[in-house]
C-alpha positions in Angstrom: -101.2 -40.6 71.7 -101.5 -38.3 74.7 -99.5 -35.1 74.5 -97.4 -36.0 77.5 -96.3 -39.3 76.0 -95.5 -37.6 72.7 -93.4 -34.9 74.4 -91.5 -37.6 76.5 -91.0 -39.8 73.4 -89.3 -36.9 71.5 -87.7 -35.3 74.6 -89.5 -32.0 74.0 -90.1 -29.4 76.6 -93.1 -27.1 76.4 -92.6 -23.4 76.4 -94.9 -22.0 79.0 -95.3 -18.5 80.3 -96.6 -17.4 83.7 -100.2 -18.3 84.3 -102.6 -16.0 82.5 -100.0 -14.3 80.2 -101.8 -14.4 76.9 -99.0 -12.5 75.0 -96.2 -15.1 75.5 -96.3 -16.4 71.9 -98.1 -13.4 70.3 -95.2 -12.5 67.9 -94.7 -16.1 66.8 -98.4 -16.6 66.3 -98.6 -13.5 64.2 -95.7 -14.7 62.0 -97.2 -18.1 61.7 -100.5 -16.5 60.5 -98.6 -14.4 57.9 -96.6 -17.4 56.7 -99.7 -19.6 56.3 -101.8 -17.0 54.6 -99.1 -15.5 52.3 -97.0 -18.6 51.5 -98.8 -21.9 52.1 -102.6 -21.5 51.8 -103.7 -23.2 48.7 -100.3 -24.4 47.6 -99.7 -28.0 46.5 -96.2 -29.4 46.5 -95.1 -32.4 44.5 -92.2 -33.2 46.8 -90.9 -32.4 50.2 -88.0 -30.7 48.5 -90.3 -28.4 46.6 -92.0 -27.4 49.9 -88.6 -26.7 51.5 -87.5 -24.5 48.6 -90.8 -22.6 48.7 -90.5 -22.0 52.4 -86.9 -20.9 52.0 -87.8 -18.4 49.2 -90.7 -17.0 51.3 -88.5 -16.4 54.4 -85.2 -15.4 52.9 -86.2 -13.7 49.7 -89.6 -12.2 50.4 -90.2 -11.9 54.2 -86.7 -10.9 55.2 -86.1 -8.5 52.3 -89.2 -7.2 50.6 -92.3 -7.6 52.8 -93.5 -4.4 54.5 -93.2 -4.7 58.3 -95.4 -2.6 60.6 -92.6 -2.5 63.2 -90.3 -0.9 60.7 -92.8 1.9 59.8 -94.2 -0.1 56.9 -90.9 -0.3 55.2 -89.2 -3.5 53.9 -86.2 -4.6 55.9 -84.0 -3.6 53.0 -85.5 -0.1 52.8 -85.3 0.2 56.5 -81.6 -0.7 56.5 -80.8 1.7 53.7 -82.7 4.5 55.4 -80.9 4.0 58.7 -77.3 3.5 57.4 -75.0 6.3 58.6 
C-alpha cells in the first residue's frame, strides 16, 4: 500500500523539518538505535505481553535510571540528580 494511502487511512501526519535539515530527528534516531541494540536485538518474546514488559523494564528501570548518558557527563540519571540536588 502506498505510504500516502496508509497515512490517510490511519489519519497520521508526517513530521517534517525544513528542507535539507538532517538533524530534525537525530535525537530520536539515536535513542532508537540504543533501544534496538541494547534491548531488542536477538530477543525472542513468547507473547506480546512479554515484549511490553521487556520494553517497560528497559525504559523505566534501566534507561531512565541506570544507563550512563553522555549529555549528563556519563552519569546515570539517578547519579546526576543526586549530584545536583541542593
